[in-house]
C-alpha positions in Angstrom: 126.2 34.9 160.8 124.6 32.2 162.8 121.3 34.0 163.4 121.1 35.3 159.9 121.6 31.8 158.5 119.0 30.4 160.8 116.5 33.0 159.6 117.1 31.8 156.0 119.0 34.8 154.4 120.1 34.2 150.9 123.2 36.4 151.0 125.5 37.8 153.6 127.3 41.0 152.4 129.8 42.3 155.0 130.7 45.9 154.8 133.7 47.8 156.2 133.2 51.2 157.9 135.7 53.7 159.3 135.7 51.7 162.6 136.2 48.3 161.1 139.4 46.5 161.8 139.9 44.9 158.4 142.2 42.1 159.6 139.4 40.9 161.9 137.0 40.4 159.0 137.5 36.9 157.8 135.3 35.7 155.0 136.3 32.1 155.3 135.4 32.1 158.9 132.0 33.7 158.1 131.4 30.9 155.5 132.3 28.2 158.1 130.0 29.8 160.6 127.1 29.9 158.1 127.7 26.2 157.2 127.8 25.2 160.8 124.6 27.1 161.6 122.8 25.5 158.6 123.9 22.0 159.7 122.7 22.6 163.3 119.3 23.8 162.2 118.8 21.4 159.4 118.7 24.2 156.8 119.3 22.9 153.3 120.5 26.3 151.8 123.7 27.9 152.9 123.8 31.7 152.3 126.2 33.2 149.8 128.9 35.1 151.7 130.4 37.9 149.7 133.8 39.4 150.2 133.8 42.4 152.5 133.6 45.8 150.8 133.5 49.4 151.9 130.1 50.6 153.0 130.4 53.5 150.6 131.0 51.1 147.7 128.0 48.9 148.7 125.7 51.9 148.9 126.9 53.5 145.6 126.0 50.3 143.8 122.8 49.6 145.7 119.7 48.6 143.7 117.2 51.4 144.7 114.3 49.0 144.1 115.4 46.9 147.1 114.6 48.4 150.5 117.6 48.7 152.8 116.7 48.7 156.5 119.3 50.0 158.9 119.0 48.4 162.3 120.0 51.2 164.7 120.3 50.4 168.4 119.8 54.1 169.2 116.6 54.5 167.2 113.5 55.6 169.0 111.6 53.0 167.0 111.6 50.0 169.3 109.6 47.6 167.4 111.2 46.3 164.1 107.8 45.0 163.0 106.5 48.6 162.8 109.3 49.6 160.5 108.9 46.4 158.4 105.2 47.1 158.0 106.0 50.3 156.0 108.1 48.3 153.5 106.5 46.9 150.3 106.5 43.1 150.2 109.4 41.5 148.4 113.1 41.2 148.8 114.8 43.5 151.2 118.1 43.9 153.0 119.1 44.7 156.6 122.2 46.7 157.5 123.2 45.6 161.0 126.1 47.2 162.8 127.9 45.0 165.3 130.6 45.5 167.7 131.4 41.9 168.1 133.8 39.7 166.2 132.7 38.1 163.0 
């Protein structure tokens, strides 16, 4: 939440997977973390934080015109800039899987 806010994202859309422990996903805490990160960095825009939804639901309703980049630790592609260079300019989304608490 903190790093995404510092990078200036417009929206944070948490998704639930088979391995997500739903009771550990706290949208209010995510919003508070985003506000705190914005205050610390002097950012004037706080990202919208959506309610968590199932990954399958998010993908089924995905706007195909918006590129979705999956950040995979196991990928052989080591430089994210190489991947991003193949994407058309404009809005995009990142899918980041984390093991840590939100």
